[in-house]
N, C-alpha and C positions, 0 to 999 in steps of 0.2 A: 533211744540212745543211738541205735543203728541208723535211724533216719538222719539224725544230726551229723553223724560221721559221714554219711553219703553226701549230705549237703556240703560239708566242709571240703570233701574230696573234689566235688564239682567246682567249687569256687577256686580251689587251689589249681585245678586243671586249667581254668580260664586264665588265671593270673600268671601261670608259668609255661603255658604252651609255647612251642617254638614259633617265632615270628619270622615270616619270609623276609629275605633281604630287601630293603627298600620300603617295606610296609611300616607305616607309623600312624597312630591315631592322632588326628588333628586336635589339639587342646588349646583352649583359650580361657583366660580369666574374665569372668563376667561381673566381678566385683561383689562385695558384701558376702563373701563366702560361697559364691556360686561358681562352679566350673563347668565348662563346655567340653564335651568329648564328641568327636565325629567318628562313627564307625563305618568303614567302607565294606569290609567283608569279615566274616567269622569263619574259622577260629583265628585267622592270621592277624586280626586287627582288634585289639582289646581296649576297652575304656578303663584301663587300670592306672592309678596314680603311681609315682615312683615308690611310695611307701605308704602303708596304712590304708584306711578306707577313704573313699573320695568325698564323703560328706554330701551336702546338697549339690546336685549336678543336673545338667541337661545332657541327655544322650541322643544324638542325632542319628536316627536309623533311616532317614530318607535315602532311598536308592541303595540301601545296604543289602548285601547278599549273604546267605547262610544256608547250611544244611540243617536237617532236623536235630542232629546230635548237638551241634554248636548252639542252636537256638535254645535247646533245653538247658545247656550249660550257662548260657547268658541269662536265662530266667533265674537260675539258681544264684548267679552273681548279684542280680538286682535284688532278689529276695533277701539275700544275706546282708547287703549293704543298706537296704531301705529301712527307714523308720519314720514315724510321724514328725520327728525333729530333724531328719535329714532326708527331705523329699527328693524324689527322682522324677524328672520331667522327660518323657520319651517323645521325640518327634518322629513321625512316620508319615508315609504317603502311599499312594497306590503302587508305587514302584518299589516299596519295601518288600523284601522277600516274604512270601506267604508263611514260611516257617516262623519268622520273627513276628509277623502280625498275629499268628495264633498263639505265640508263646506268652504274650503279655496283654491279655484282654483288659479293657478299661474297667476301672473300679474294683480290680481284684484285690488290691492291698492298700491299707492306709498309708498315705504319703506318696503313692504312685499316681502320676498324672500323665495320661496318654493324650497327645495332641495330634491332630491331622487336619488337612484341608477338608472342607465339606465334600463328601463323596458318598455315592450310593453303596460302595463296597465296604467302606470302613466305618465303624461305629466307635469312635474314641470317646474319652471322657469329655473332651473339649474340641468342638469343630471350629476351625478358624476360617474366616472368610478370605480366601486367597485362591486365585486361579492356579491351575497346574503350571501354566507358562510363567507366571510371576514367582511361584514357589521355586521353579527350576532356576530362574535367573538369580534369585537371592542365594540359593544353594551354591551355584557355580561361582558367584562373586567371591565368597569366602574361600572357596577352593583355589581361586586365582590370586589370592593374597589381599583381598579387601580387608580393611580394618573392621573388626567385629563391632566396634562402637558406632561406626557409620551405618551399619545395618540395623541398629537399634533405635536410631534417631530419625524422626520424620523430617525435621528441619534443623539440621545441625548448625546452620549459619544464621538462623532466625534470632534477632536480638531479643534479649529478655526485657519485657516491659514491666518495670517495677517502679516504686516511689522515687528512687534515685534517678531513673531515666526521665520520669515525668517532671521532676524538679529541674533537671538539667535543661530540658526542652521547653519549660514554662508552659505546659499545656495541662488541661484538665483530664481527669481519668476518662471521661466519656469521649474525649477526642483522641485518645491514645491510638496510634496506628498499629497495625499488625507488624509493620516493618517500615524502615525509613522511606519516605516518599521519594527521596532523591536517588534511590537505588532501584534498579529493576528487580523484580521478584526472582529469587533463585529457582533453578529447575527443581522439580520434585525429585528428591534423591531416591536411589534404590534402597529399599528396606526389606527386612525379612520378617513378615508378620508372624510366622510360626515361632521364631526365636523371641520376638518381641513379647508375644503372649506368655511364653514360659517365664521370661524374666519378670514380667508384670505380676504373674502369680506368685513368684518367689518374693518379690518386694512386698506384695500384699500380705503374705504370711508373716513376713518380718514385722510389718507395721502392726499386725494384730497380735504379735508376740506368740505366734503359734510355733515358731521355730527359733 
């Protein structure tokens, strides 16, 4: 009973701690019940929704700063809100504060998925094939106002090749082009492989009716 009370107190502390002027968690709707929270520093920047629990969410801790006490409080917040039906996807990298890296080891709780770029220093649940430079560019793009949807799509302007398209163009399936031949190939867009993988995992769990 005392342990439960302590946990509740830690969660309350994270949700009600004073936030410095100008500090705000970056929040985006990823669709189908999944919310994105970007944490820059703790305890001043909390991944808390306006009311209630966050449900399934992605918490971006890449480049996040924290002290030991705030990292422990964050761990309590995640543990309190996490369940097999409301998974939490944590994004981290080698620039994530060591206190936060130690607070949420991969595979520690059902429903918790820790993702990180392939690195000798980090051992996440899921290692994503992305270079440090590419990871930083994708992170900065959202920080500078890029639409989150653009970072999730490899080829947002690529036409959909389906039966309607084939019938319209009067061509066989085997001759279907990847894109209209009278248009130059669009440049490869900037994407966020880390965020892509988290969303793919969420959609997979939905398809399997695990959440």
